[in-house]
N, C-alpha and C positions, 0 to 999 in steps of 0.2 A: 061245246059246255065254256070252255076257255081255253085260251093258246098257250100252250106250253111247249118251252122245247129245250134242247138238251143244253146244257152249262148253263140254264137258269138257276140260279140262288132264292131260297125261301127260307124264313126263319119258323122252325118248328117251336111252339111254346109248349106241346104236350109232351114232348119227348124225356126221358128218365132224366137226360141234362141238357133242357133247351139250349137252343145253340143254331147257327146257319147250314144249311143242308144245300150241295150241288146236286141237280138230276144227272145220272150216266146212264141210264136206259128209261127206255118210255114204248109202251104198246098201249092199247084198247083196255086191256083189265089193271095193268099195275103200274105201279111209277116206282123206279128205285132210286133211292136218293143215298149220299154219301156225305159224313159231315165235312165240313171246308175247312183248310185245304186238304187234310187226310183225315181219315178215322173209321169209326164203323160205318157199315152200311144197313140201310132203312127201307123194306119193302112197305109199301102203302097202295090198298085198292084205288081205283081212278075214284069209284063213289064216294069211299071216306074220304078221300085227299078232298073231293071237292065241299062234302059236309063242312069239315075242319075251317078250309078257306072262306067259306059262306059265313062262320061263327067269329073270323076273325082269328085262329087259333095258329093259320100259317099266313102268312104276310112276305110277298115278294120282296126280297133286298136289290136286285138285279137280274138283267134279262140278258141273255147270251147274245154277246156282240153289242151290247148296248156300251156307249162310253158315258163315266160317272163324272160328274165335275162336282168339286166339294164349294159349298159355299164360304168364299173368305171372311176372314174376323172382320176386316174392316165395314164389309157389309152387311155382315150379322149384326154388327153394333149400330148400326144405320138403323134398325128395326126399334132401336131403343132411344128414346129421345132424351138429352142430357139434362141432370138433375143437378141440385144442389148451388149454393151461393158463389162457389168459386171458378164457376162456370163462366168461361170471357168470351170476350164478343165474338174473337175470331174463332172460337170453337165451335160457338154455335152457328156462324156462317159456313163453317167446313161441314157440321151436321145436314143442315139444309141442301147444301150440294150434293151431299151422297144421298138424300133421300131424293131429291129430283132423278138421280139415276137410277134408283132402286124402282121409282114410280115409273122410269120409262121402259125399266125391262119388263116389268109387271104388266102395263101396257101391251107390249110385243108379246107377252106370251099369253095373254088372253084372247086377241084376235089370232095370234098362230093356233093355239088349241082348238078354236071353234071351227076356222078352217080344216084343219086333220081331221076333226070329227064330221064335218060336212062329206069331206071327200070320201071317206070311210062309208061313210052312208048311202052316198049315191052314186060312188064308183066313178066319180067324175073330176078327171085326173087335168083339166081344162086351166091356165095357168095366163090368162090373156089380162092385159089390163084393164077390159070393161069388167070382167066377171070379177076380179080381184075387189076393183073399186066398188063393184054392186056391193059386194058382202063385207065390206069394209062400210058402208052406209046401211046396212039392214042391221049391224050391232052395235051401230053409234049409240044409240038410247041406253043399252044395258050396260055400254061401259062406264056411259055416265052416272049413271046410278052407283057403278062399284068405284068411282073416283078416277076412272081414268079417262077423263074428256078431254083434259087437258091438251094432249099432243095425240094427236091421229097417224098413226103408219103411213106410209107409202105402199104402192102396191110391191115394189121392189124388194122392200123390207120382208113382207110377209112374204115371198115369193123364195130368198136367200133363206128364211128361217124353215120354210117346210120342206128343204131339197133333201131328198134321199131319207125322210122322216116317215114312219109309219106308225110312230107310239106319240104321246105327249111329250112337250118340250117341258123343261124344268126351267127356274126363275133365272138357275145359275147360265143355260143354255142362249138365254137372252139378255145377258149382261154383256160388256165389252170385254172382251179377253183380256187385256190390258188397258188401266187405265192412259189417259191421253198424257203425253208427258211432252211439252213446250220444249223443241229444239233451241239451243241457242241461235241468236240471230235476230230475237226483237230488239235488243239496243247492240249500239255499237261493241267491237270488240276493247276498245278503251274502257268500256263501262264493267266488263268482267273483270278484267285487269284488276280495275280500280276498289272491286269489290272485294278482289283476293288480297289486295295489300291490306285493306280494312280490317279483314279476318286475320291476318297474319301478325297484326300489330296488338291484337290480342292475347295469340297464344305468345308472344315474346313478351307480354305483360306490360306492353308501352301504353296500352289502355285497359281500365278496369273491367268491362265486361262490352255485351254485343249492343247495347244501346248506345255507349259511348261510341261505337265502331261506326255504329250508322249514322251518329251526328256526322263525326269527320266524314266519311262517305257520300252524305246527302252535300255538306259543303264544297267538296272537290269535285263531284257531279256537274254543279253549276257552274264552276269556273271553268270547268272543259266544255260544257256546251255552250257556256257564253262566247268562249272563245274560237269556236267553231268548229275546228278540227274537220274542216272537209265536210260540213253536213250543212245543207241549205237553211236558212232562217225560219222558213216556213215550216221545214221538218223536222224542226230540232225535237228530242224525243222526251218526255217526261222521266224523271228517275224510278227505280224500282221503290215499290212501296217497302214499308219497315216491315211488313208480315213474310215478303220475299226475300228480304235480307235474313230473317231470320230462319229461313229455310235452308238459304245459302251456308249458313253459319252450322246449324244443325248438321246439315250433310259434312261441311269441314271439320266437325267434331269426330275424328276419329281417337282411337286409343293411343297411337302417338302422339299426335297434336295435345291430348287433354293432360298426360305425363309433361309435355313441355307446361303446361299451362298450372296444373294442380300439383304433380309428383307422383311417383309409380305408386305409393302406398295409399294415398288417396283414392286414385283411381281404381287400384284393387279393390279396395273397401267397397267402392261404388258400383263396381261391376261384378261382383262376387255377391252370392245367395246369403241371407242372413241365416242365424242358426237359432231355432226355436229354444226357450230358456227352459230350465228342468220344470219338474209341477209334480207335487206330492197330494196325496189324498188322506194322509196321517199324518200326526206330529212326530219329529224325529226320523221321518222315512228318509230325507235329503239333506245332510246338515254342509254348507259351505262354509269353507275355511279360506280365509285369504290374509295377507300380510301387505301392506301399502306403507309408504313414506307419508308422515303426517304434516297437515300444514301448519304446525305451532313448533315453536322452539321452547323446551322445558329448562330450567335450571338444576345444575349440581351444587348442592349444597353441604356445608361442614355441619356435623352433628355437635351442636353445644351443650346440649342437654342430654336426659336420657332417651338410648335410644327405645322407639315402642315398634315393634314390627306390625306394620299395617296391612300386611297381606293376612293375620289373624284376626277373627272378629273383635272387635271394642266391646268395652263394660262400659257402666254408668259411670266408674272410677277411672276410669284412663286419663281424663281431662285433670283430675285433681292429683292424684299419686303420682303421674306420670308426666308432668308436664313437659310440653316441647317448645325450647326457645326458637326463634327463628335464626337460624345459621346464615352464615356469609357465603354469597355465591363465587363458587370456584370457576365455574364455565358452563357453558349452554351448550345444548345439543338437538339435532333434529329428531323427532320422537316417532317411533315406527309402532304401526298400529295392527295389532293382530285381532282380526275380528272372525266371529262364528254365528251365522246365522241361521235360523230355521224355516226351510223352504215353504213348508204348509202354512205356518203362521205369521212369518215376516220378523220373529222375535229373535231378539238377541239372546244368543246363551253364552256367551264368553265375550270379555273384551278384555284384552291386555297393552299394556302400553310400556314399549321398554326403549332401550336404545341399541339393542344387539338387530342385525340385520336378519334376513330370514334364514334360518335354519331347522335342523331336527328339535332343537331345545324349544324354540319357540313355538313350534307345530305342536310338540307333544305336551307343552303346558297348556295349549289352548286348548286342546284335545280334551284335558283332563279336566279343565276348569269346566268343559260343558257338560262331563260327568258327573262332576260333582254338584251337590247343592249349595245354593248362595246364600250361605248363613249370613254373611255382611249383609247384603242385601236386606235380607229379611229383618234384622235388628234395625236396620236404618230407615225402613218401611215398613211398620207392622201392621198398618193399615191397609196395605196393598198386597193381599196376598197372591192375588192372578197375576198381577206385574212381575213379582218376583219368583215366580216357581219357574224356572228355567233349568231344567237338567235332566239327563237320562241318556242311555247308551244309542248313538246313532246305527241307522243299518246300512247306511252309506255315506261316505264322504268325498266331497268334490274339492279338489287341490289342484294347484299349478302346477305346470312343466317343470317344477326346479328340480336340479339335480340330488338336492338334500331329500325330497320327497320319494323320488324312485331311487329307493333303496330295498336291499332284501330285508333289512329288519323292520323299516314301516310295514310293507308288504304282506310281510309272514306273518310280524304282531298284530297286526290289525287282523290278517285273517282269522288270527287264534284266538281272536274277541269277537268272531262274526261280526265284524266292520269289513263294508265291502268299499272299494277307493275306485274312484273315477275321476280320471286325471281333464280338466280343462282342455277345451280345443284352443291350437294355438290363433292366435290374432283373428281371436274372436269375443270381444267383449260381451257380447250379448248371450253367449253361455253361462255367464256370472252376473246378469242383469240384476239379479235380486242383492248379492251382496252388494255389488257395486254403487246400488242406489241407497243401499243402509250404510256404507263406509263414507257416501257423500253427505248423508245427515250427520253424522259424529264430527266431519270434518266443518262442516258449517257450525256447529258448537265451539270447534277450537277456533274458529276465524274468529269470536266475540270474546277470547280469552286474552290475557296480555302475553305477546310473542307470539300470538295469531295473525294469520292472512288469509284474504279471501284467494277461495280455488275458480271463482267465476271469471275474474279479474286477471286479464292475460299479461298486463302491463307491468303485473307486483316482481318484485324482485325479491324473493325469498330471503338472502342473506342479511336485508335492511333490517329485519325483524328482529335478528338475532341480538341486538343489546336492549330489546325490550323485555326479554324472559325474567320471569320472577317468580313464576312458580314449578314446583317438582312434580316429579312423574305421578307420587300420590296425590298431588292436590287438582292437578288435571284431571285425574283418575277420578276422582270425588265428584268434580263439577259435571264431565262428560257422564260420569253413569245417573247423576240426578237426574240430568236432560232426558236421558232413555227412558229411564224407567216411570218417570212422572209423565211425560208428553208421548212419548213414541210407543210405549207398549199400552198405553191407556185411549188412545185417539184411533179412528176408523183410517185404517191402513187402506192409501190409493188401489192398492192390487187386488184386496180381498173385501174392501166393505167392513171390513169387524177391525176390532181393536185387537192386536196382537198378543196381550194377555188373555182375553177372554177366549179369543178364538184358540191357543194352544192348551188351555184348561178344559176346554170343553172338547177339545180332541182327545185329551187323555182318559177322560172318564168314558168316551167312546170305544176307543181302542187300546188303552193301556199303557203304562209305561215297561219299558224293558229292562235288566239288571245286569251289573258288569260281573263275571264269574271272576275276574283277578285285576283288580286294581293297581296290584303291586308291580304286574308285566308293563306297564307304560313309562315306569321310573326303571326299569330292568333295560328297557329298547332305546332309552337315553343313554346307554354307557358305550363305551369301548373293549374291547376284548384283548385282554393281554395271555397269549399262551405262555406254557413253561414258567412259570412263578414257582417259587422255592415257599414249603409251609414245613414249618419246623416245632417244636415243643413250645418254640418261645412266640409263633403266631408267624404274620409276614411281613417282610420287608420291603416296602414299596415308594419307591420316589422320598425317599427320606424318612418316611411313616411308619409307625409299628401297628400291624392291626391284630388284637388279642382279644381272646375269650378263653378263658379255661375248660369251659363244658363244649363250647361250641368246637374248638381244636380239638380235644380228646374224642370227640366226637367225629371228626374228620379223617384221624389218625386211626381211629379203628374200624372205619367205613371203607379207607384207603389202604388197610393193611398190608393186601397183597402186592402193593405196588410200590410201598415203603422200600427205601434205600439203608443201608447201615447193619453193623455186626447188632446180635442179640444183648442188651443191657446198655448200649452205646445210644447218644442223641439220632434220632433218625430224621431224613428227609424227602418231602415227598413233593414231584411235579405236579402244578396244577394250573388248571386257566381261571383266573380273576375277570371279573366285569367290574370296570371302574369310572366313574363321571368326573370328567375334567374340573367342574365346575361346582364339587363337591368332594371333601378329603374326609369328612367325618366316618365313613364305611366303604366297602369294597364288598363286592359279592364273589363267593368261593363256590364254583360249578362244582356240585357234589358227584356223587360216584354215577358211572352211567349217564351223565349229564341231564340227571332227571330233575334236579332240585338245585337251588341257589342258596347259600348260608350267607347271613351277614356278619363282617366281623365288623365290630368297631373299632374306633383309633384307640389308641394305649393312650393319647393324651387326651384328657378330659377337656380340654380348651377347647379343641377341634370337633371335640363330639357336641359339645353344648353349644356352640357357636360356629356352623360348618362354613367354610370359605373353599376357595378353589385352591388347585393345588399350586397355582404361581402365585396368589397370594400368601399362603403359606410360606413359600421358598422365600419371598421379599421381605415378610416378617423377621425369617429367622436369619437372614441378612444382614438385617436393620438392628435386630437384637444382639448380632456379633459385632457389627459396628460401633454401637452403644458400650457394650463391654468393652472393646478394645479403646474406646474413648477414656472412659470413666479408670480403666485399669490396664495400662499401656504393658504391651511385654517387656520392656525394659527394666520398669519398676518389678515385674514378676520375676523378673531374671535375675535381679538386685538381690531378692529375700532368697532365691531359693541358693545363691550361691553360699550367703551367710548360712542356710541351715547347712551344706555341706562342710562349709570350714567348721562349724560346732560338731559336728558328728567326728571330724578327724581329730579334733583338740581332744573330745571326751574319750576315743578308743585306747590310747596309752594308758589312761587312769583305770579302765576298765578291766575287773577278772576276765579268765579266758569264757569262761561260759556266757557275761554277758557282750564279750567282745564279741561272741560268733552272730548275733543279733543285728549288732550295729554294723558289722561286716556285710552282713545280706543288703543292711538299705545303703551302703555306698556303695554295694555292685548293682544297684537297682532292683534290687526285690529279690536274690538269688534265692531258686528252690530249694528245700531240703532235701538232702541225698536220704535216701531209707535204706539201713546198714541190711548187707546181707543175711545178717544173723537175726533176722525176723521169722519167727517159727511159723509151719503152717502143718498141719495135723491132717493125715490122710486116714479116716476110719471108715469102717463099714458099720454101719449104724443099722439094727436089725429094727424091720418093724413089725408089730405085732396088732392084733385086733382093738385093742384098748389103747392106744397110741405108740409115743416112740418110749422106747425102755430105758432105763439109765446107764451111761456107760463112763467108766473112768477114762481120764484121758490122762496119760502120764506126761509130765512137765518135760522131762529131759528127752523125751522123742521128739526129733525134728527132722525135716525135707527140705529140700531145696523149692526155692518159690517156682512154682507153674512146672513141677515137675509131670504131676498126674492130673487129670481131671477127674473128681469125685465122682463114684459110680453108686446109684441109689438100687437096691435089688427090688426085683418086681414083686410087686404087692399080690399075696396069693389069699385066696380065699378061706374061712375055718373049715379045720377038719372035720369029718364026721364022727371021728371016733377018737377018743383021750389019748394024747400022746406026751412022752417026758417032755419038761420044760424046756424051752431051746438054753443052749448053753452060749455064754459069751464067746465069743469067736477069738483066738489067740493074738495077743498085739504082734504087729509085724518089727522083725527087727531090721531097721533101717540104720546104715551107717550113715556118719556126719561126714562133711565134706573135709578134707585132710587140711587146707591152708586156715582153717577158720575154727575156733573155741568152742566147744560143744555144750557152754555154760554160758548161763544168761549173763548180761552184762547191764550195767547201771548205765543212766542215760549221759554222765560224765565220760565215763569209759567209752560210749558209743562214740559221743564227739572228738574224743582224741583217736579211738582208731579210724573214724573216716578222717582225721588231719592226717594221719599215716598213710591212709591208701592215697591222699591226693598228693604229698610229697614223692612218693613211690613213680606216680604217674605222671609227675612232672619229670621227674629224674628219666626215667625212660623216653619222655618224648622230647628231651634235648639230647 
């Protein structure tokens, strides 16, 4: 039927899992196969095996003892003719040479397989020269029809090809085992030394490229050749061609030499695989946020008119009622660009221009702008709804590997908002190619403004343009935003073929737009944590500011009542954890009980609540106010009038009565507190409690007790009796004795003051 041997491999297409199997047992009725190399065992009848083989469902992949050679990529590419406009003459010549090698091997394969077939049919193993020559002549016309008539193999070639072979030979078997490599010796030794010196000049950066090196080599070659160097005049060689020299240069372009020429960073980039950029299938799926240094100098101007918060949406009356005068340029700084772009539509979702370097504040401000509607854009461009509709919560945010981004507050906070974080790959700009291109568009707009410079010209020195800065951050933002919305969002993008504005809005209609559960959480993530702060009834004192709200403080004290410190009836203190932002002193957050809520306490100073500033600015403003107060009211003048005040009190004291002099004396002593006389009465009475309220009790005036002797006791309230009883009689008045040293009668105010003077005199005599 057909020849099968042990260890033959076949491809079974009708198996449960199609794959390659090897024959392990063989007899006249069954064939046992095992999945190659190790796996389940399958048995097939000989007849079934033959039928499947005839139908093409079983294909032999390897024969036992047969050596399988693979076709090299170089020979495989020879089967396809190079196409395109950039094909050089040298590449076409290489292909033609490789094609000749391939046809040469195909010719050998044709004659070799025909001879093997004839030998198997006739069982004739003769290999004489005459037999092989006659065989080749017989099949020559057939070879001409197939295109193999250009070259005719010799009898020795066929004899070597079919030696020890019983099956057909493949095209790979007929190929040369290794391509012919020319050994050095065609040119004199000084030629190779001269070529090595020319190539070294390129790697030492003495010559710009390989072409200039060949020119130098060609000139030196003829100089050496004309001088002879021991070569007869009639046998002086021709120089290597430009093609051969480029081959030598390519062989010498090792990693070490390339690092000498281009540097390790550029070589690593060229010898490293590129990364595929992100791809999204719906809007807000992937948003890339990046911050880079802008190519423009912005001016810092003084505020001469009424300050207008340009971050808020403008109204039609802003220009009329609140004009802004051109302020004086105080300084100029490089602008930092914080940019967010949607990967699906290539639409700009946020653009912030600032002087602050990359930080968590700039990142959170950009992310918050991504999630909030652009009301200012919509009012400026009311007839471009698609271009200004750019907001929503992203599913994944791509960030740089900065220290400020790899923090617990960022990771856990965004995770609480159902936003995933993906950090960009190191040293791979291709990872964020979309945002890099978008920022390039913004920078090219900035290059046309005063103070801007080109990013494409490497000879530009950025500090030279600092003197041209005349626009502040708000003015630069207005011009750049105008360009982005009117042109970038409304024109087809090269990466998608659609305008970003239309693509974004169309995707929202199909996939929808999410909603942020708690936008306030972004503001809380910007803050710092301060444990063990003190909360009292007057609020929280922190960094020289008092934060207080009557209702909120009372609520916190009630909630934390189990943790308060202090005696009943006295002011309490409480250790709490607060969240504060260095750039905003208008309010602080107090972490509620069990850390579940955050309560905002406003600044007690209304000036800082209405115009929030940083803690540093507030401290500097206070110092400036103190300095102004000291300049306007020097301390020596205040001391002068203070001395006159005390001198007047001293002159007035001898003229006053005893009662009025008491007050003057306390003023001279710095506000000495009033001493309470020990004869002030406190009455200890047991007041009966009835169902209708407190009964009337006659309080005797003559009865008195020492201050703080006993605490009052209130009887336990009893329920109403089921049976009527006699009315409750008043308890007897306790008979308390008055202290011996003090009189038991009430004193007047003048006598009380005299008694105080007597006590003080006795204490003074006793002390001395």
